[in-house]
C-alpha positions in Angstrom: -4.3 -19.9 58.8 -6.9 -16.8 59.5 -3.8 -14.3 58.3 -4.0 -16.1 55.1 -7.4 -15.7 54.0 -7.7 -12.5 55.7 -5.4 -11.4 52.7 -6.7 -13.6 50.2 -9.2 -12.0 48.5 -6.7 -9.0 47.9 -4.2 -11.4 46.6 -6.7 -12.8 44.2 -7.3 -9.3 42.7 -3.8 -8.7 42.3 -3.2 -11.9 40.6 -6.0 -11.3 38.3 -5.3 -7.8 37.5 -1.5 -8.8 37.0 -2.8 -11.6 34.4 -5.0 -9.4 32.5 -2.4 -7.0 32.1 0.1 -9.4 30.7 -2.9 -10.7 28.5 -3.2 -7.6 26.9 -5.8 -5.8 28.9 -3.4 -3.6 30.6 -2.9 -0.6 28.1 -2.5 2.6 29.9 -5.7 4.9 29.9 -5.6 8.6 30.3 -5.5 10.0 33.8 -9.2 11.1 34.2 -10.3 7.5 33.2 -13.1 5.8 35.1 -16.7 4.6 34.6 -19.1 6.5 32.5 -21.8 7.8 34.3 -25.5 6.1 34.1 -27.2 9.7 33.6 -27.9 9.1 29.9 -30.0 5.9 31.0 -31.6 7.6 33.8 -32.6 10.6 31.4 -34.0 8.3 28.9 -36.7 7.1 31.3 -35.3 4.2 32.6 -34.2 3.8 36.1 -30.0 3.0 35.8 -28.4 1.5 39.0 -25.5 4.0 40.4 -22.0 3.7 38.8 -19.3 4.3 41.4 -15.8 5.1 40.9 -13.1 3.3 42.9 -12.7 6.7 44.8 -16.3 6.7 46.0 -16.3 3.1 47.0 -13.7 3.6 49.0 -14.8 6.7 50.9 -18.1 4.2 51.8 -15.8 2.1 53.6 -13.9 4.9 55.2 -10.6 5.1 53.5 -9.0 6.7 50.8 -7.8 4.3 47.7 -4.5 4.6 46.0 -5.1 3.8 42.4 -2.5 1.0 42.1 -3.5 -0.4 38.1 -5.1 2.1 35.2 -5.8 0.0 32.3 -8.0 0.8 29.2 -11.0 -0.7 30.3 -10.6 -0.3 33.9 -8.9 1.2 37.1 -8.1 -0.6 40.5 -7.5 1.1 44.0 -6.7 -0.3 47.1 -6.8 0.7 50.7 -7.3 -0.6 54.3 -10.1 0.4 56.8 -10.2 -0.9 60.5 -7.3 -3.3 59.5 -9.2 -4.7 56.5 -7.6 -4.6 53.2 -10.0 -3.5 50.3 -9.4 -3.4 46.6 -11.8 -1.6 44.2 -12.6 -1.6 40.5 -14.4 0.7 38.1 -15.0 -0.3 34.8 -15.8 1.4 31.5 -18.1 -1.2 29.9 -20.2 -3.8 31.4 -18.6 -6.3 29.1 -14.9 -5.3 30.4 -16.4 -5.8 33.9 -17.9 -9.5 33.2 -14.5 -10.4 31.3 -12.7 -9.5 34.5 -15.2 -11.1 36.9 -15.2 -14.5 34.7 -11.3 -14.4 34.7 -11.3 -13.8 38.7 -13.7 -16.4 39.0 -11.2 -19.1 38.7 -9.0 -17.9 41.1 -12.1 -17.8 43.8 -12.9 -15.1 45.9 -15.4 -12.6 47.7 -17.0 -9.6 45.3 -19.5 -7.1 45.7 -20.5 -6.5 42.3 -22.5 -3.3 40.8 -23.2 -1.7 37.3 -19.5 -1.2 36.4 -17.7 -1.8 39.6 -16.9 -4.2 42.0 -14.9 -4.5 45.6 -13.3 -7.2 47.1 -12.7 -7.6 50.9 -12.7 -10.6 53.6 -16.0 -10.0 55.2 -18.8 -11.2 53.6 -21.6 -10.0 56.4 -19.8 -6.3 55.9 -20.0 -6.9 51.8 -23.6 -8.0 52.6 -24.4 -4.6 55.0 -22.6 -2.5 52.0 -25.0 -3.7 49.3 -27.8 -2.4 51.0 -26.3 0.9 51.1 -24.4 0.9 47.5 -26.3 -1.9 45.5 -24.8 -4.5 44.1 -24.9 -8.0 44.3 -22.5 -10.1 46.6 -21.0 -13.1 44.7 -18.7 -15.4 46.1 -16.7 -18.3 44.4 -14.4 -21.3 45.4 -10.7 -21.5 43.8 -12.4 -23.9 40.6 -14.5 -20.9 40.0 -17.8 -22.7 41.4 -20.4 -20.2 42.8 -20.9 -20.6 46.4 -23.6 -18.1 47.1 -26.5 -16.3 45.1 
């Protein structure tokens, strides 16, 4: 049973990505697509949270992500570090990110969510530790979509 839960977050992310692709969110984007910088917000005097790319998120956990999906409004990458599989996402817009997360919630899962980026992995304690480094908030939902953490 432990093997099942170990890969559950990755499986959930793949199911969500496939479903979004089938429902019209999977239009191919340019090869250099990724999140837009938050520099314009910071330049205007507000302190913007850092927006990370799939590659930067993967480097933070010690692996190199393979891009597995390039859609019009987000990219998804995956890698394994210390035997733990990770799924990373970067989004073009905050609205696109919220749509993806709202859809993913019905499948349950554990996510670290930041400004137009998210990652999924099994270890809640590791993601809480990573949130101190990268920012973001850990969100956990049971398979019915109910939030189980704050």
